[in-house]
C-alpha positions as CSV (number, residue, x, y, z in Angstrom):
1,X,143.3,132.1,142.4
2,X,141.5,134.5,144.8
3,X,142.3,134.6,148.5
4,X,139.5,133.2,150.5
5,X,139.4,136.4,152.6
6,X,138.7,138.4,149.5
7,X,135.7,136.1,148.7
8,X,134.5,136.4,152.3
9,X,134.7,140.2,152.1
10,X,132.9,140.3,148.8
11,X,130.1,138.0,150.0
12,X,129.7,139.7,153.4
13,X,129.5,143.2,151.9
14,X,126.2,145.0,151.8
15,X,124.1,144.4,148.6
16,X,124.9,147.9,147.2
17,X,128.6,147.4,147.5
18,X,128.5,143.7,146.4
19,X,128.5,144.3,142.7
20,X,131.5,146.7,142.4
21,X,133.5,144.9,145.0
22,X,132.8,141.5,143.6
23,X,133.4,142.7,140.0
24,X,137.0,143.9,140.7
25,X,137.8,141.1,143.1
26,X,136.4,138.3,141.0
27,X,136.9,139.6,137.5
28,X,139.7,137.8,135.7
29,X,140.3,140.8,133.5
30,X,141.5,142.9,136.5
31,X,144.7,140.9,137.3
32,X,145.1,138.8,140.5
33,X,142.2,140.4,142.4
34,X,144.3,142.2,145.0
35,X,143.9,145.7,143.5
36,X,141.6,147.0,140.8
37,X,143.3,148.2,137.6
38,X,140.6,150.8,137.1
39,X,137.5,152.1,138.8
40,X,134.2,152.6,137.0
41,X,132.4,155.7,138.1
42,X,129.5,155.3,135.6
43,X,128.2,158.0,133.2
44,X,130.9,157.2,130.7
45,X,133.9,157.9,133.0
46,X,136.5,155.5,134.2
47,X,139.6,156.2,136.4
48,X,142.5,154.1,135.5
49,X,145.0,152.6,138.0
50,X,147.3,155.6,137.4
51,X,144.5,158.1,138.3
52,X,143.8,159.2,134.7
53,X,140.2,159.7,133.6
54,X,139.3,157.8,130.5
55,X,136.1,157.6,128.5
56,X,134.0,154.4,128.4
57,X,131.3,155.7,126.0
58,X,130.4,153.1,123.4
59,X,132.8,153.1,120.5
60,X,131.7,152.9,116.9
61,X,131.2,149.4,115.7
62,X,134.2,147.9,114.0
63,X,133.3,146.7,110.5
64,X,135.6,144.1,109.0
65,X,135.9,144.1,105.2
66,X,136.1,140.7,103.7
67,X,136.8,139.7,100.1
68,X,134.0,138.2,98.2
69,X,134.5,134.9,96.5
70,X,133.7,134.2,92.8
71,X,130.3,132.7,93.7
72,X,129.2,135.8,95.6
73,X,130.5,138.1,92.8
74,X,128.6,136.0,90.2
75,X,125.4,136.4,92.3
76,X,125.8,140.2,92.5
77,X,126.3,140.4,88.7
78,X,123.3,138.2,88.1
79,X,121.1,140.3,90.3
80,X,122.3,143.5,88.7
81,X,121.5,142.2,85.2
82,X,118.1,140.9,86.3
83,X,117.1,144.3,87.5
84,X,117.5,145.6,83.9
85,X,116.5,142.7,81.7
86,X,112.8,141.6,81.5
87,X,111.1,139.3,79.1
88,X,107.8,140.2,77.4
89,X,105.6,138.0,75.2
90,X,106.8,140.0,72.1
91,X,110.5,139.9,73.2
92,X,111.1,137.1,75.8
93,X,114.3,136.8,77.8
94,X,116.9,134.2,76.7
95,X,118.6,133.1,79.9
96,X,121.9,131.2,80.0
97,X,123.1,128.9,82.8
98,X,126.3,127.1,82.6
99,X,127.6,124.4,85.0
100,X,130.9,122.5,84.9
101,X,129.2,119.7,83.0
102,X,126.3,121.2,81.0
103,X,124.9,124.3,79.4
104,X,121.2,125.3,79.7
105,X,119.3,128.0,77.7
106,X,115.7,129.0,78.3
107,X,113.5,131.5,76.6
108,X,111.2,133.0,79.2
109,X,108.2,135.3,79.2
110,X,108.5,137.1,82.5
111,X,105.1,138.7,82.5
112,X,103.4,135.3,82.7
113,X,106.3,133.4,84.2
114,X,106.3,130.8,81.3
115,X,109.2,129.1,79.7
116,X,108.5,129.3,76.0
117,X,111.5,127.2,74.8
118,X,114.4,125.5,76.4
119,X,117.5,123.6,75.2
120,X,120.3,122.0,77.2
121,X,123.2,119.6,76.6
122,X,121.4,117.0,78.7
123,X,118.9,116.5,75.9
124,X,119.6,113.4,73.8
125,X,119.0,115.2,70.5
126,X,122.0,117.4,71.3
127,X,124.2,115.2,73.4
128,X,124.3,112.3,70.9
129,X,125.8,114.5,68.1
130,X,128.5,116.0,70.3
131,X,131.4,114.6,72.2
132,X,131.7,116.7,75.4
133,X,133.7,114.3,77.6
134,X,135.7,117.3,78.7
135,X,132.6,119.4,79.5
136,X,130.8,121.9,77.4
137,X,133.2,123.5,75.0
138,X,132.8,126.4,72.6
139,X,131.7,124.0,69.9
140,X,129.0,122.6,72.2
141,X,127.8,126.2,72.9
142,X,127.6,126.9,69.2
143,X,125.4,123.8,68.6
144,X,123.2,124.8,71.6
145,X,122.8,128.4,70.1
146,X,121.8,126.8,66.8
147,X,119.3,124.5,68.5
148,X,117.6,127.3,70.6
149,X,117.4,129.5,67.5
150,X,115.6,126.7,65.5
151,X,113.3,126.0,68.5
152,X,112.3,129.7,68.9
153,X,111.8,130.2,65.2
154,X,109.5,127.2,65.0
155,X,107.4,128.8,67.8
156,X,107.2,132.2,66.1
157,X,109.7,133.9,68.4
158,X,112.1,136.1,66.3
159,X,113.3,138.7,68.9
160,X,114.7,138.0,72.4
161,X,116.6,139.9,75.0
162,X,119.8,138.2,76.0
163,X,120.4,137.5,79.7
164,X,124.0,136.3,80.2
165,X,123.1,135.3,83.8
166,X,126.0,137.1,85.5
167,X,128.6,135.4,83.3
168,X,131.1,137.4,81.3
169,X,130.2,137.8,77.6
170,X,133.1,135.6,76.6
171,X,133.9,132.0,75.6
172,X,130.9,129.7,75.8
173,X,128.4,132.4,76.5
174,X,129.6,134.5,73.5
175,X,129.7,131.5,71.2
176,X,126.1,130.5,72.1
177,X,124.8,134.1,71.5
178,X,126.7,134.5,68.2
179,X,125.4,131.1,67.0
180,X,121.8,132.0,67.9
181,X,122.2,135.3,66.0
182,X,123.6,133.6,62.9
183,X,120.6,131.2,62.8
184,X,117.9,134.0,62.9
185,X,117.3,135.3,66.4
186,X,117.5,139.0,66.8
187,X,119.0,140.6,69.9
């Protein structure tokens, strides 16, 4: 690619001239190596092959925007809600998690980091009464809301704060919350 005479000139040049000469002779970005396409003078000035002065000062970083996916959006919503909702011993946090197969509800005292009550569709007492072969439906969520309300009332918990966990208050989450309210929990 480079003529052997050019390499010989570059390697036989004094050490001060070796870097600039070798850079334009040997750099693949400067064409074939016969002539430089631009000359770097340093201090942020470059002279192009046409003799024009151009600036080489560092440019601002280019920031690419990328769309978030639904999992990242869910995480952002969950963090935003958790900044505002805290459970206390008098009014613990009722946290909802839903997966593609199951629903989980926990009543948590955040001051002591204790789970006071929990119910999920994986428990035999709930799963044996319900057919959820197509996953947790709204009917399953209603049964789960009823079960968590009974469990909380047995333990003396009457008021909770509802943590929807980043999910929209719609469908299964809304059905669970409404059923828990109907069976005696206040929130």
